Every structure is written in C-alpha cells, then in structure tokens.
N, C-alpha and C positions, 0 to 999 in steps of 0.2 A: 531472515528477516528479525526473527525474535531477539537475536542475539544483538544486531545492530541497534534494535529499537531499545533493548535494554540498557545498552551503552549510553544510548543518548539520553533517556529518560534518566537515568542514574546520575550522569553528569549534571543535569539541570537540576535534581533533587540535592545532591551533595553541594551544588554551588549556592542553594539558598540555604544551607545550615551553616551558622557561623561558628558552631562548635566543632566541626570539621577541620583540621589545618591542612589535610591533603588538597591538592589542586584537583578540581574536576576536568581539568583540560585534558589529561590522558585519556580519560575514559571518554570524552566528547571526541577526541581524535580518532580514537578506535572506531567509535560507533559511525562516525561519518566516513571512515574508509570503509568498514564493511558494507554501507549503504549501497554503493555503485555495483558491488559484487553481486548483491541480491539481484539486481536487474541483468548482470552479465549471465549469471545461472540461468535466470528465468528465458533470456532470449536465446542462448545457445542450448540450454537443456530442451526447450519446445522446437528446436530447429526453425527458428524464426528465420524467413527467406533473407531478410536484410539485417541480421542480427547485431552488428556494429552501429548502424543507423538506428534502430529500435532501442538500444542501450543510450545511444546519446540524446535522443528523444526522452527517454524514460529520465534520464538524470535532469535534463532541461526542465520538465514539467514538474519533477519533484521538487527541485529547487524554487521555482516559479511559485508553487502553490503552497509549499511547506514553509517556506521562510516568512511570507507576510502572517501565516496562520501562528506561527510560532511565537508572533508577539500576545497572542490572545491565551494559547493552549498549547503546551508542545506535543501531548499524546495526541490530541486530535488533529495537530499538524502533521504528526508523523502517518497517522492513519490514513490521511488525505493524500500525501505525497506518496506512500508506498503504494496505495490503491490506485491511483492514477498513473504513477509510474509502470507499476505492474500490469496495468490494462494495456499500455502501449508496449511494454516488452515483450509480454508473452503472445506467441503466434497464434493468429488467427485461422481457424479453420474455415471452410465454405459457409456453414452457417452462422459463425460467430460475428457479432456486432461490436463495433468499438463504442456505438453509443450506448448500448446495454450494459457495458462494462463500466463505462463513466457513470451511469446512471448507478450502478451497484455500489462504486467507489463513492459517491455522494451521499449516498443512502446510509452506507457503514460508518461514514464519517459522523453524519448526524447522531446515529445510533450511539457511536463511542462518546459523543460529546454530551448527549443526555445520560449515558451510563455512568460517566465521570462525577455527575452531579449526585446520582443516587447511590452508587457503590463505586468508590474509588478504584479499589483493587481489582474490580471486575471490569471497568472500564480501562485500566492500563493493560489488563490481559488481552482484552477484547481488541483494543487499537493495534497490539503487537501480531494478533493473529487472524482477524476477520478481514483485513483488505483482500488478501489473495483467496480466501475463502468465497468471499462475494463474488470475485470475477469468475472462479470456477461455477458457482450457481447460477451466474447471468449466462454463461456461455452453455450450460445445461439447459437451461430454459428456452434459449434461442434454438438450440437443436431439436427439443421438443416440439416447438412452435413449426420450425421448418418440415420436421416429418410429419405433423398434422396436415399441413398444406399440401404437402407431396401426397399424401393418402387421400385427401379430397379431390385433389387433381386428377388422380388416377380412376376415381369412379365414375 
C-alpha cells in the first residue's frame, strides 16, 4: 500500500511542478496498477471466504470514495480509499465489525487531513501507513469488547 500510495502522490506532486519535463503519467499508472493488488493481497492473504467478491467491492468503494475526495486533497483521498477498501477486503473474524472498521477509516482520514495541515511530511507518511493499522486496532478493540461481554455473561 505504501508503494502504490507513494507512486500516486509522486505523480500528483511532479505534475504540479512546471520545472519537471518528465510526464508523471507513468508513475500514476504504476500506482493505480498496484492499488488493486493491495486489496488482492489483503483478501486472499487473510483467507476471506469470498475473496474475489471482497476485492471487487474494495476496488469499487475505493474508487467511489477516493475520486471525489481527490479533487480536494490527494493524500486524504488515498487514506480514505485504502481505509474503506481495506475494511471490506480484509476477512472478518466472528468478533470483528465492519462498522467499527469504517469508523476507524473515517477517523484516520480526518486525522490525516488535520496532520497534513500541521506537518505535511507526517501527513503524507500517515496517509500511507495508518489506514490498515486503524483497521487492525478496530478489530482488536472489538475482540476485547466481545471477550469482556462473554466473561460477564459466564458469571
């Protein structure tokens, strides 16, 4: 995900600089080609029960969310797209919640948007790394919550 994010951000930064004579389309093409592979690796690597369908949903959601947000801010759009796409592509356990994953993706997107205004470098790095980390944290919180509920019910 970091590599795909890096290529896409590089393409937009290089495209905004008139001093560069190289076309950023090659970097954009590589980044856009690597983006679906992130969802393929997530779905098949986590043994999603319907991995191909999960990958298609993830790619569709990432495009529906990422493209409109890209008009405002590319890094925030990529964080939102990879966050929501990763939430759908990653296999869910019995205690994991899709709603918790989506909330985590939304919170990370807001955090990255704020971080970009404060420290740009940290915002770009956070946008590349944090979406999938937030999904893992949301899953861990939901598992701990379910464990506490089971413990209280057994008393």
